[in-house]
C-alpha positions as CSV (number, residue, x, y, z in Angstrom):
1,M,0.1,-0.2,0.0
2,V,1.2,3.3,-0.8
3,D,1.4,6.1,1.6
4,I,1.4,9.5,0.6
5,N,3.8,10.4,3.4
6,G,6.4,7.8,2.4
7,C,7.2,4.6,0.2
8,L,5.7,2.4,2.5
9,P,3.9,3.4,5.6
10,G,6.0,4.0,8.8
11,E,9.3,3.8,7.0
12,G,9.7,7.5,7.5
13,R,11.2,8.8,4.1
14,Q,9.0,10.5,1.1
15,L,8.5,8.4,-2.0
16,E,10.2,11.0,-3.8
17,H,13.6,9.9,-2.3
18,A,13.3,6.4,-2.9
19,I,13.4,7.0,-6.7
20,A,16.9,7.8,-8.5
21,A,17.4,10.6,-10.9
22,D,18.1,9.6,-14.4
23,P,22.1,9.7,-14.6
24,E,21.9,10.2,-18.5
25,L,19.6,13.4,-17.8
26,I,21.9,14.8,-15.3
27,A,24.8,14.0,-17.2
28,A,23.0,16.1,-20.1
29,G,22.4,19.6,-17.8
30,W,18.9,18.4,-16.8
31,E,17.9,19.0,-13.0
32,R,15.5,16.6,-11.4
33,R,12.6,19.1,-9.8
34,Y,10.1,16.6,-8.0
35,L,7.4,14.0,-8.5
36,A,4.0,15.0,-9.8
37,D,0.7,13.4,-10.8
38,P,-0.1,14.1,-14.3
39,D,-2.5,16.9,-13.8
40,R,0.3,18.9,-11.8
41,A,3.0,18.1,-14.3
42,R,0.9,19.6,-17.5
43,E,0.9,23.0,-14.8
44,A,4.8,22.6,-14.2
45,V,5.5,21.9,-17.7
46,E,3.5,25.2,-18.6
47,L,5.2,27.3,-15.5
48,Y,8.9,26.0,-16.2
49,T,8.0,26.7,-19.7
50,S,7.1,30.7,-19.5
51,L,10.1,30.9,-17.4
52,G,12.0,30.2,-19.9
53,Y,13.3,26.1,-19.1
54,E,12.9,23.1,-21.3
55,V,11.0,20.9,-19.4
56,K,10.7,16.8,-19.7
57,A,7.9,15.0,-17.6
58,Q,9.4,11.3,-17.5
59,K,7.4,8.4,-17.0
60,L,8.6,6.3,-14.1
61,T,9.3,2.4,-14.6
62,P,9.9,0.1,-11.8
63,A,13.7,0.1,-12.2
64,D,13.8,3.6,-11.1
65,F,12.8,2.7,-7.6
66,D,15.4,1.6,-4.8
67,A,15.2,-2.3,-4.4
68,S,13.6,-1.7,-0.9
69,C,10.4,-0.3,-2.3
70,G,8.7,-3.9,-3.0
71,D,5.3,-3.3,-4.5
72,C,5.1,0.7,-4.5
73,P,6.6,0.9,-8.1
74,A,3.5,-0.9,-9.5
75,H,1.5,1.6,-8.2
76,V,3.5,5.2,-8.6
77,C,4.4,4.1,-11.9
78,Q,0.8,4.6,-12.9
79,A,0.1,7.8,-11.1
80,Y,3.2,9.9,-11.1
81,V,5.6,11.3,-13.6
82,L,9.2,13.3,-12.8
83,I,9.9,16.1,-13.6
84,Y,13.2,17.4,-14.7
85,T,14.1,21.1,-16.2
86,R,17.2,23.0,-17.8
87,K,18.0,26.2,-18.9
88,R,17.4,26.8,-22.6
89,P,20.7,27.2,-24.7
90,A,21.8,31.2,-24.8
């Protein structure tokens, strides 16, 4: 069961921290921002784009999660995306 405050109830850590950033995106200059549901992701894309950023809303896969997350990835992968941004080239 996914808990809004953490990967598994009682573990005391945020779900977002259990998801590894994509090393290829980080190496390409992207900055990991936050985990968002699809509606908030659309808002984030609009906002960051209006501020001059390039934006990616990356779907998650079970491989993106820490091994200790158990069954959480099956639920979270269907409900959230990870937002990345980077400055547009000048």
